[in-house]
C-alpha positions as CSV (number, residue, x, y, z in Angstrom):
1,M,9.8,117.2,-35.4
2,T,6.0,117.4,-35.6
3,E,4.0,116.0,-38.5
4,R,3.4,119.5,-39.8
5,E,7.1,120.4,-39.6
6,K,8.0,117.1,-41.5
7,I,5.6,118.1,-44.3
8,S,7.0,121.6,-44.5
9,A,10.6,120.3,-44.5
10,G,9.8,117.8,-47.1
11,S,8.2,120.4,-49.4
12,E,11.2,122.7,-49.0
13,A,13.7,119.8,-49.7
14,R,11.8,118.8,-52.8
15,R,11.9,122.3,-54.2
16,A,15.5,122.8,-53.3
17,V,16.9,119.6,-54.8
18,P,14.8,118.9,-57.9
19,A,17.1,116.1,-59.2
20,K,14.4,113.7,-60.3
21,A,10.7,112.9,-59.9
22,W,9.8,112.7,-56.2
23,R,9.0,109.3,-54.7
24,P,7.8,108.5,-51.2
25,T,10.9,106.5,-50.5
26,D,13.1,109.5,-51.2
27,E,11.5,111.6,-48.4
28,P,13.8,110.6,-45.5
29,L,16.9,111.3,-47.5
30,R,15.5,114.7,-48.7
31,Q,14.6,115.7,-45.1
32,D,18.1,114.6,-44.0
33,M,19.7,116.8,-46.7
34,L,17.6,119.8,-45.7
35,L,18.6,119.4,-42.0
36,R,22.2,119.0,-43.0
37,Y,21.9,122.1,-45.1
38,L,20.4,124.2,-42.3
39,G,23.0,122.8,-39.9
40,A,25.8,123.7,-42.2
41,V,24.5,127.3,-42.5
42,A,24.2,127.6,-38.7
43,T,27.7,126.2,-38.2
44,V,29.3,128.7,-40.6
45,S,27.3,131.5,-39.1
46,A,28.5,130.6,-35.6
47,K,32.1,130.5,-36.8
48,Q,31.8,133.9,-38.4
49,A,30.2,135.4,-35.3
50,A,33.1,133.9,-33.2
51,A,35.6,135.4,-35.6
52,R,34.1,138.8,-35.3
53,R,33.8,138.7,-31.5
54,P,36.5,140.9,-29.9
55,T,38.9,138.9,-27.7
56,V,40.6,140.0,-24.5
57,P,44.3,139.7,-25.0
58,E,46.1,137.5,-22.5
59,T,49.1,139.0,-20.7
60,A,52.2,137.1,-19.8
61,S,53.8,137.4,-16.4
62,A,56.3,139.8,-17.7
63,G,53.5,142.1,-18.9
64,R,53.8,141.4,-22.6
65,V,50.7,140.8,-24.7
66,K,50.3,137.2,-25.9
67,K,49.6,137.1,-29.6
68,S,46.6,135.2,-30.8
69,A,47.1,131.9,-32.6
70,E,47.5,132.2,-36.3
71,P,44.8,130.6,-38.4
72,S,45.7,127.0,-39.5
73,A,47.2,126.7,-42.9
74,A,45.1,123.6,-43.4
75,E,41.8,125.5,-42.8
76,P,40.0,125.5,-46.2
77,A,39.2,128.8,-47.7
78,P,35.4,129.6,-47.6
79,L,33.6,129.0,-50.9
80,L,32.6,132.3,-52.6
81,V,29.6,133.3,-54.7
82,R,31.9,133.7,-57.7
83,D,32.6,130.0,-57.5
84,V,29.0,128.9,-57.9
85,M,27.3,131.8,-59.8
86,D,26.1,131.6,-63.4
87,I,27.4,133.9,-66.1
88,P,26.2,135.7,-68.1
89,A,23.0,136.6,-66.3
90,A,19.8,137.3,-68.2
91,S,18.1,140.7,-67.5
92,V,15.5,143.1,-68.8
93,R,15.8,146.8,-69.5
94,G,13.7,149.3,-67.5
95,D,11.7,150.4,-70.5
96,M,10.8,146.8,-71.6
97,P,7.0,146.5,-71.9
98,F,4.8,144.0,-70.1
99,L,4.4,141.5,-72.9
100,D,8.1,141.4,-73.6
101,I,8.8,140.8,-69.9
102,A,6.5,137.8,-69.9
103,R,8.2,136.4,-73.0
104,S,11.6,136.8,-71.4
105,L,10.6,135.0,-68.3
106,T,9.2,132.1,-70.4
107,R,12.3,132.0,-72.6
108,E,14.7,131.9,-69.7
109,H,12.5,129.4,-67.7
110,V,12.7,131.5,-64.5
111,G,10.3,133.2,-62.2
112,S,12.1,136.6,-62.0
113,L,14.7,138.7,-63.8
114,P,16.8,141.6,-62.7
115,V,15.9,145.0,-64.2
116,V,18.9,147.0,-65.3
117,D,19.6,150.5,-66.6
118,A,21.6,151.5,-69.7
119,D,24.9,150.9,-67.7
120,D,23.8,147.4,-66.5
121,R,23.2,148.7,-63.0
122,V,20.5,146.7,-61.2
123,M,17.5,148.8,-60.4
124,G,15.1,146.1,-59.1
125,V,13.6,142.7,-59.9
126,V,10.5,141.9,-62.0
127,S,8.8,138.6,-61.3
128,E,5.8,136.5,-62.4
129,S,4.0,137.8,-59.3
130,D,4.3,141.3,-60.6
131,L,2.9,140.3,-64.0
132,L,0.1,138.2,-62.5
133,A,-1.0,141.2,-60.4
134,K,-1.2,143.3,-63.5
135,A,-3.1,140.6,-65.4
136,A,-5.5,140.1,-62.6
137,V,-6.3,143.8,-62.3
138,E,-6.9,144.2,-66.0
139,A,-9.0,141.0,-66.2
140,S,-11.2,141.8,-63.2
141,G,-11.4,145.5,-63.2
142,Y,-11.0,145.4,-59.4
143,E,-10.6,148.7,-57.6
144,P,-9.6,148.8,-53.9
145,G,-12.0,150.6,-51.7
146,P,-11.2,153.9,-49.9
147,I,-10.4,152.1,-46.7
148,G,-8.5,149.3,-48.4
149,R,-5.2,148.3,-47.0
150,L,-2.2,150.5,-48.1
151,R,-0.4,147.5,-49.5
152,E,-3.4,146.5,-51.6
153,R,-3.7,150.0,-53.0
154,R,0.0,150.2,-53.8
155,L,-0.2,146.8,-55.6
156,H,-3.2,147.9,-57.6
157,D,-1.4,151.2,-58.7
158,K,1.7,149.3,-59.7
159,A,-0.3,146.7,-61.6
160,R,-1.7,149.4,-63.8
161,T,1.8,150.4,-65.1
162,E,3.3,149.1,-68.3
163,T,7.1,148.8,-68.1
164,A,9.7,146.7,-66.1
165,E,10.8,149.8,-64.2
166,T,7.3,150.6,-63.0
167,L,6.3,147.0,-62.4
168,M,9.5,145.9,-60.6
169,T,10.1,145.3,-56.9
170,T,12.8,147.6,-55.6
171,P,15.4,147.7,-54.1
172,A,16.7,144.4,-55.4
173,V,18.3,142.0,-53.0
174,T,21.8,141.5,-54.5
175,V,25.1,139.9,-53.5
176,F,28.8,140.5,-54.4
177,P,31.0,137.9,-56.1
178,G,33.4,138.0,-53.2
179,S,30.7,137.3,-50.6
180,T,30.8,133.8,-49.1
181,V,28.3,131.1,-50.0
182,A,27.1,131.1,-46.4
183,E,26.3,134.9,-46.5
184,A,24.4,134.5,-49.8
185,T,22.5,131.6,-48.3
186,W,21.3,133.7,-45.4
187,L,20.1,136.4,-47.9
188,V,18.2,133.7,-49.8
189,S,16.7,132.3,-46.7
190,L,15.6,135.6,-45.2
191,S,14.2,137.0,-48.5
192,R,12.7,133.6,-49.6
193,L,14.1,134.1,-53.1
194,K,15.2,131.3,-55.5
195,R,17.9,133.4,-57.2
196,L,20.0,136.5,-56.4
197,P,21.5,138.9,-58.9
198,V,25.3,139.2,-58.4
199,T,26.7,142.7,-58.8
200,D,30.1,144.4,-58.6
201,H,30.6,147.3,-56.2
202,E,29.3,149.7,-58.7
203,G,25.9,147.9,-58.8
204,R,26.5,146.4,-62.3
205,L,25.1,143.0,-63.0
206,V,27.8,140.3,-63.4
207,G,26.0,137.1,-62.8
208,V,23.2,135.3,-60.9
209,V,23.4,132.7,-58.1
210,H,20.6,130.1,-57.7
211,R,19.3,128.6,-54.4
212,N,20.1,125.1,-55.7
213,A,23.8,126.1,-56.3
214,L,24.1,127.4,-52.8
215,L,22.5,124.2,-51.4
216,N,24.8,121.9,-53.3
217,A,27.8,124.0,-52.3
218,L,27.0,123.8,-48.6
219,I,26.2,120.1,-48.6
220,R,28.9,117.9,-50.0
221,D,27.9,114.5,-51.2
222,D,29.1,111.4,-49.4
223,A,32.0,110.9,-51.8
224,G,33.2,114.4,-50.9
225,I,33.2,113.7,-47.2
226,R,35.0,110.4,-47.8
227,E,37.6,112.2,-49.9
228,E,38.3,114.7,-47.2
229,I,38.7,112.0,-44.5
230,E,41.1,110.0,-46.7
231,S,43.2,112.8,-48.2
232,R,43.3,115.3,-45.4
233,I,42.8,113.5,-42.0
234,L,44.2,110.0,-42.7
235,A,47.0,111.1,-45.2
236,E,48.2,114.1,-43.1
237,D,47.5,113.1,-39.5
238,F,47.6,109.3,-39.5
239,P,49.9,108.3,-42.4
240,D,50.8,104.9,-40.9
241,A,47.1,103.9,-40.8
242,R,46.1,105.3,-44.2
243,N,46.2,101.9,-46.0
244,A,44.9,100.0,-43.0
245,V,41.6,102.0,-42.4
246,E,38.6,101.7,-44.7
247,V,36.1,104.6,-44.8
248,T,32.5,104.4,-46.0
249,V,30.0,107.2,-45.9
250,R,26.2,107.0,-46.3
251,N,23.9,110.0,-45.9
252,G,26.6,111.7,-43.7
253,V,27.1,108.7,-41.5
254,V,30.8,107.7,-41.5
255,D,31.8,104.0,-40.9
256,I,35.5,103.4,-40.2
257,S,36.8,99.8,-40.2
258,G,40.2,98.1,-40.4
259,Q,43.1,98.2,-38.0
260,M,44.6,101.2,-36.1
261,A,46.7,101.9,-33.0
262,E,44.5,102.1,-30.0
263,D,45.9,105.4,-28.8
264,D,45.1,107.1,-32.2
265,V,41.4,106.1,-32.4
266,P,39.9,108.8,-30.2
267,R,41.7,111.5,-32.1
268,L,40.7,110.1,-35.4
269,V,37.0,109.9,-34.4
270,A,37.1,113.4,-33.0
271,E,38.6,114.9,-36.2
272,I,36.0,113.1,-38.4
273,K,33.2,114.4,-36.1
274,D,34.5,117.9,-36.5
275,I,33.6,117.8,-40.3
276,D,30.5,119.9,-40.6
277,D,28.6,117.5,-42.9
278,V,29.2,114.4,-40.8
279,T,26.2,113.4,-38.7
280,E,27.6,110.3,-37.0
281,V,30.7,108.2,-36.8
282,I,30.5,104.4,-36.4
283,D,33.7,102.8,-35.1
284,H,34.3,99.2,-36.3
285,L,38.1,99.4,-36.0
286,H,40.2,96.5,-34.7
287,L,42.6,98.0,-32.1
288,V,46.3,97.4,-32.2
289,S,48.4,98.1,-29.2
290,G,50.8,101.0,-29.8
């Protein structure tokens, strides 16, 4: 990672995980969290792409089609937007005037709000940037020239309007409650938004999901990783070693110690490495002959 990339990654991590005041000593951990976040998104995306990829059925010698393996019952269900979204969601009506929009953004402590019609259907999103453009035009009296860029002229024309419906950006980027957290994360990443309106299939506003909530949902803390190793892997696959193996996790690095049958160690290490949020496994086990 170049120095410029480190600075960029650090800035994004600090914006995404605003738990407390930033300190220089926190930077390595925040960069590690960001990399784990991006890795988790990439892993989920790859799994979804593989699931959608058509498979060629294998034929047995007798000519019968061999059925594909059923999904494992132990496979955890993907986390959905409805599990992490906030309800109710603040919004503004299309006919709300400029000053009232500014007051609403200040009151809700957000940078944007969905604009809805009389039936609560999302029409667009109005943001601080939309209001700033209007304020700048009114304060400066700036008029784009006849050969000004098309985007500049459109921005100027929109800034001269007065209501949420005419100031808003449309169409709004929205997500369904039944969408997966990974899908919502891709939308946030591609659109560079901090929050997404959540709508039903009729387009009515039902909630809002924040970038921080998606981040925290994709990156479990070390305690969550340890709990999965102990309750799922050790308890289900290695019950005889459950009380003889100690697990510690720090920043995604898993350290296993204690005693275990020599033949079981490679499988245990492989299963722990298969957890998406694990970055490394350190083996300090004392081997016992099987």
